[in-house]
Structure formats: C-alpha cells, structure tokens
ZAMARGU-4260 file (C-alpha; in steps of 0.2 Angstrom, whole numbers, plus 5000, padded with zeros to 4 digits):
<rodrens>
0) 5035/4868/4800 | 5051/4866/4806 | 5056/4883/4803 | 5043/4892/4809 | 5047/4882/4825
5) 5065/4883/4825 | 5059/4904/4824 | 5048/4901/4836 | 5062/4893/4848 | 5073/4907/4845
10) 5063/4922/4849 | 5058/4914/4866 | 5077/4912/4868 | 5082/4929/4863 | 5068/4935/4876
15) 5072/4926/4890 | 5091/4934/4887 | 5083/4950/4888 | 5075/4945/4901 | 5091/4940/4910
20) 5100/4953/4905 | 5088/4966/4912 | 5088/4960/4927 | 5106/4956/4931 | 5107/4975/4926
25) 5095/4981/4938 | 5101/4971/4951 | 5116/4981/4951 | 5109/4996/4953 | 5110/5003/4972
30) 5095/4997/4985 | 5089/4999/4999 | 5078/4987/5013 | 5061/4997/5014 | 5050/4993/5028
35) 5030/4988/5025 | 5019/5000/5036 | 5010/4987/5042 | 5026/4977/5048 | 5019/4963/5036
40) 5007/4957/5051 | 4994/4957/5038 | 5001/4944/5027 | 5000/4923/5030 | 5014/4916/5036
45) 5021/4909/5023 | 5021/4924/5011 | 5035/4935/5008 | 5029/4951/5011 | 5025/4943/5030
50) 5043/4948/5032 | 5038/4967/5033 | 5052/4974/5022 | 5055/4973/5003 | 5071/4978/4996
55) 5069/4994/4982 | 5081/5000/4971 | 5084/5018/4966 | 5074/5024/4950 | 5080/5027/4934
60) 5078/5039/4919 | 5070/5022/4910 | 5056/5021/4927 | 5053/5037/4925 | 5043/5035/4909
65) 5033/5025/4921 | 5025/5041/4927 | 5022/5048/4910 | 5013/5033/4902 | 4994/5038/4897
70) 4989/5023/4898 | 4996/5020/4915 | 4986/5034/4920 | 4971/5032/4913 | 4971/5014/4920
75) 4975/5021/4937 | 4990/5008/4939 | 5003/5021/4938 | 5010/5018/4953 | 5006/4999/4955
80) 5017/4998/4938 | 5031/5009/4947 | 5033/4999/4962 | 5034/4982/4952 | 5049/4991/4943
85) 5059/4995/4957 | 5055/4983/4968 | 5069/4969/4969 | 5060/4957/4979 | 5048/4946/4970
90) 5028/4948/4977 | 5013/4951/4967 | 5009/4969/4967 | 4989/4962/4969 | 4993/4955/4986
95) 4999/4971/4992 | 4989/4983/5003 | 4986/5000/4999 | 4992/5007/5014 | 5009/4998/5010
100) 5008/5002/4993 | 5007/5021/5001 | 5024/5017/5011 | 5033/5013/4997 | 5027/5028/4985
105) 5035/5039/4999 | 5050/5030/5000 | 5052/5030/4983 | 5050/5048/4981 | 5066/5049/4991
110) 5075/5037/4984 | 5072/5048/4966 | 5074/5065/4970 | 5076/5067/4987 | 5068/5070/5005
115) 5061/5088/5004 | 5042/5090/4998 | 5036/5106/4996 | 5018/5110/5003 | 5006/5124/5005
120) 4998/5123/5024 | 4984/5134/5033 | 4991/5142/5048 | 4979/5140/5061 | 4982/5156/5072
125) 4981/5167/5058 | 4972/5157/5044 | 4984/5161/5029 | 4993/5147/5019 | 5011/5144/5021
130) 5024/5137/5011 | 5032/5125/5019 | 5046/5109/5016 | 5042/5093/5025 | 5056/5080/5028
135) 5047/5064/5019 | 5061/5054/5029 | 5051/5061/5046 | 5036/5052/5039 | 5032/5037/5053
140) 5021/5022/5051 | 5006/5021/5064 | 5007/5010/5078 | 5000/4992/5073 | 4999/4980/5089
145) 4984/4967/5083 | 4992/4949/5083 | 4987/4937/5067 | 4985/4922/5066 | 4997/4911/5053
150) 4982/4917/5039 | 4986/4934/5042 | 4968/4935/5048 | 4961/4945/5066 | 4948/4940/5075
155) 4934/4951/5081 | 4920/4947/5094 | 4901/4950/5088 | 4889/4950/5100 | 4890/4930/5104
160) 4900/4927/5087 | 4919/4926/5082 | 4923/4933/5066 | 4938/4935/5060 | 4945/4946/5046
165) 4961/4953/5035 | 4966/4971/5033 | 4974/4964/5017 | 4961/4970/5003 | 4959/4986/4994
170) 4947/4998/4989 | 4934/4996/5000 | 4934/5015/5008 | 4918/5019/4997 | 4910/5003/4999
175) 4891/5002/5010 | 4893/4995/5027 | 4884/4977/5020 | 4898/4976/5006 | 4913/4982/5017
180) 4906/4968/5029 | 4908/4954/5015 | 4925/4961/5010 | 4934/4960/5024 | 4927/4946/5034
185) 4934/4928/5030 | 4924/4918/5043 | 4912/4919/5054 | 4910/4906/5068 | 4918/4888/5061
190) 4913/4891/5044 | 4923/4901/5027 | 4908/4898/5016 | 4903/4913/5007 | 4884/4907/5011
195) 4888/4907/5028 | 4896/4926/5029 | 4881/4933/5017 | 4869/4925/5031 | 4878/4932/5045
200) 4880/4950/5037 | 4859/4950/5031 | 4854/4941/5046 | 4861/4942/5060 | 4874/4955/5062
205) 4865/4967/5072 | 4869/4987/5068 | 4877/4991/5084 | 4889/4976/5082 | 4894/4980/5063
210) 4896/4999/5067 | 4905/4993/5082 | 4917/4983/5071 | 4917/4995/5058 | 4928/5007/5072
215) 4938/4993/5076 | 4942/4991/5060 | 4947/5008/5055 | 4955/5013/5072 | 4968/4999/5070
220) 4971/4999/5051 | 4988/5002/5047 | 4997/5016/5038 | 5007/5031/5037 | 5004/5046/5050
225) 5001/5061/5037 | 5003/5075/5050 | 5020/5085/5052 | 5025/5100/5063 | 5027/5114/5055
230) 5031/5134/5059 | 5019/5146/5060 | 5018/5163/5054 | 5020/5168/5073 | 5038/5158/5078
235) 5027/5143/5085 | 5024/5127/5079 | 5008/5117/5072 | 5003/5100/5069 | 4993/5097/5051
240) 4991/5086/5037 | 4995/5090/5020 | 4994/5085/5003 | 5004/5073/4990 | 4999/5083/4973
245) 5003/5076/4957 | 5019/5084/4956 | 5025/5072/4969 | 5037/5065/4959 | 5044/5080/4950
250) 5053/5095/4957
</rodrens>
C-alpha cells in the first residue's frame, strides 16, 4: 500500500511541476490588456471581470491545435477553450457573457494573425458583391450607459412593479418570451425566489410591459458594432455589416 501511495504522490508532484512550468512559460509570452465590450459593468462588484479588462497573451502554434480539435468543435466549445488558453487573467469562462467573448475573439485574431480580415460585401448602389478588407482594430464596442448595482444587476419598472435583471447570461437569443424573462429576471419587488418570479411572469407580467422590457433589454445590450465603412464601386462609401466566417483564424 505504501508503494502505491508513493507512486500516487510522485505522479501528483510531477503534474504540479508540469503545470507550474507551463504557467511560467506562458507568462513569458508577450501580452496586452484587452477591454471588455461590457466594460465589466454587468458583473458583480467583487468579480474579477468587473475591472472591465483582462490580460491576454499572443497565441502560439500549440494554441492553434485548439482550433482544429474535433471534439471541441462538435461540442461547440472551441472558442471558449481558446479564450481560456490565452487569458492570463484568472476567471471562470462560464461567468463571461457572449458579447464579451465575441470581443476577445476579435482581439485573439488580431494578436494571432493581424488586424486585416478579407470580407465580401454587397454594394447598395450597384448590387454587386465586392471583395474588401476590414481593419479589425477599428471595430468599436457599442455604448453601454446603464448603471448596475453591486451585484451587476439592473432595474426596470414593469407597470407598478420593479424588477431586476442581468446581462451576464448566455444562450437566450432564441428563447420564447416567458423563458427569456425567467432567464434574465433575478428579482421581482423585494423577492428573489424562483417561485415569485415564475408567478409574476405567468400572471402579472402584462404582455405590453413584457414587450417593452424585451425592447429595453435589446436596445441596451452591450456588444460590438459589427459594421464598417467600405468603398463602393463608384468611389463613394457605404456602411455595412459583415460576416465572420469559418476561416476567421486562418489566412
């Protein structure tokens, strides 16, 4: 039994030494401080992401393996794994909002392969498709002017009831109205119980107030302004959105 314990202890020590070595080597890579699209305003006061920035290092060839990992691709976690790998700031990736992740993905592309990204856009005058290049460094975050409380929550007046809600929740874009409300509302009046919130949504949250809330939520959601000014065929300019394709991390 003692021999088995010794082997386990040796294995644990080797793993710890290996992890320490990897952390030390990664810390030597060049890095930059990256701003979050939300400015950190959507996180609780004592959360590391409330600072509004994280430290991100440059990618290496080893990190590129993440982009081709078929298991990660099938599970839909490839980009999460990449962000985790190149973030020097320690946080739980599940705590981060989708729109903050989107911003970090843009920065990861810039740090890895440069800011120029080829796109195809449609000229509004001629209707023709044009090959153009976007400078990713010029992509800006949308203004976010809501003020959160110490828990990273925001208030909304729904009729004669004050509700509190959060932006730090993912995978809600395709939810039906009632499930969307249940996912983002954290408090109704003075109660934070799921039973009270569910009862409010079912029987007291009038459709007109619910629609007004969803519009307010969407209009104030943090994120990136994914539009860019392009040169048209006639020499003028037009502003258009563009797609980030599957080749975003490749030349």
